C-alpha positions, 0 to 999 in steps of 0.5 A: 235563217237556214232553209233546212227542210225534210228533203235537205236532211234526207238527201244531205244537201245544203239548199232545198233547190233541185235542178230539173232534168231537161232532156235533149242535151241541155242538162250536161254533166257540167251543169249537174255537177255545178248545181250539186257542188253549189249545195243543191241537187243537180239532175241528169236527164237520161231519158233519150240517152243510150245505156252506154252513154248513161254510164259515161255521163254519170262517170263524168258527173261523179268525176266532177262532184262528190255531192248527191245528184239525180238521174232521170228517166221517162217511163216508156213501154215498148212502142209500135207505130201505125203505118198510116199515122207515120205516113200522115206525120211524114206528109206534114213534115215534108214541107219543113224538110224541103225548106231545110234542104233535107230528104222529104221522104226520110226513112224511119229511124231504126228505133223510136226510143231507147229501151226503158228496161235497158236504161233502168237496169243501167241506172240500177247498176250505177246506183246514183244517189237519187233516181227520178222518173216521169211519164208514169210510175215505175212500180213497187218492184223497181222502186224497191230494187233501187232503194235496196241499192241505197238510191233515193226515189222521186216520182213525178205527179201532175195530180193528187191521184198520181201522187197517191199512186206513187206513194203507194209504190214506195217512192221517197218523194214526189215532184208536183209538176204544175201547169207552168212547167216547161217541157213534157207533161208527166200525166199518167192518170186521167186526161191531160187536160184535167191535170193542167193544174197550176203549181200554187194550187197543186202543191198544197193539195199533194202535200195534204194527200201524202206523207212523203216530201213534196218538191214543187215544180213549174214557173219557179225562177228565183227566190220568190218562187222558192219561198212560195213553194216552201210556204205551201208546204213543199220541201224543195223547189225544182227549177228547170227553165231558170238554168236553161241559159246558164253557161254550163247548160247545153242549150242551143245559143239561139234557144238561150237568146230566145228566152229573154225575148218572149213575154209571159204568153210566149209559151204554149202546150201542144202534143204536135211536136213530140206526140206528148203534151209539152210546153215550149216557145211558140214558133212558126213550126209550133203553131202550124203543127198544133192543129194536127196534134190529135192525128199524130202518133203518140210519143215517142214516134212523133218525137223520133220522126221530128228529131232530125228536122229539129236538129237541122233547124238548130244547125241552120239557125232557123229559130222559126223551125226550132223546138225550144222547151221552156216554162212560163217564166222563161223571160226571167231566165238568167245567163249567170253561172249555175252556182250563182243562180243557186246562191242568189235563189236561196239568198232571196228566199231567205230574205223573203221568208225573213221579211214575212216573219218580221211582219207577223 
């Protein structure tokens, strides 16, 4: 049986599978192209990437595939940090920097994050087949500008109110991010705590609330999850953690290794690592910083203050001080090539849905 959906038809892709964007170097051009060449939708995470690098990375993707792919950005406003909050964060981080042989009184970074407006203008100029965003709504004007260039626009929602907001601004599809998802939460309407809604519950409510196609995300690791998402009314499933250990992914080797060792309770959600709630593998650093979450500066300030520390921990192989984003299905991640993950996911979903149809 074919798994053609409204979204596969709109995007011109063979399979209702989206490789979720994962910032920090994990979604390489090789991974994006491999997924797209396999008939799914690869996604490049450009959120922490400078405009010039976005251009070179997109050029590399286009050189490796002629199939549709997405570019993803975080929606960020210009940031100002309170000196008292920065000082508090640096005091907490000092012992970890000392442990890693770093300067304990590190100078603040030249900037807290890449300029979103400059990033957006770059993406608009490049006009990739698909644009996706999280952390907020880009607004009707930017959405219309992308669509005028022939770009398909996807927005991320963690609750029904966000989905309705995105639809009102003209997005073409909505990614429904369930609580099980790894990495940063996309909540921008209401309290974070109120939007930790499981994928199985969130997806049908958003499907019922909007008219555009919905992509299910959070805890989907194989064809069983894809079949469940489609059964709930989604037009596709986004899979991030499922691709983290693939050979094409830029995930640190120790991060890949850790995925297979943690159990279903091995991840947690905290604001302490980056200044925005995110789900990752629970390490010593993760757990020790968590009690101070509310006192730390908001994203991207804390994220910028911890970037060098996290990079040094990875360089030294100190897994207890590393930050390893992952969803609740991390233990199910596979080291198989990306194209094989796509093929096996679709094959299993077809078998599951076929079996269900046969029992009716």
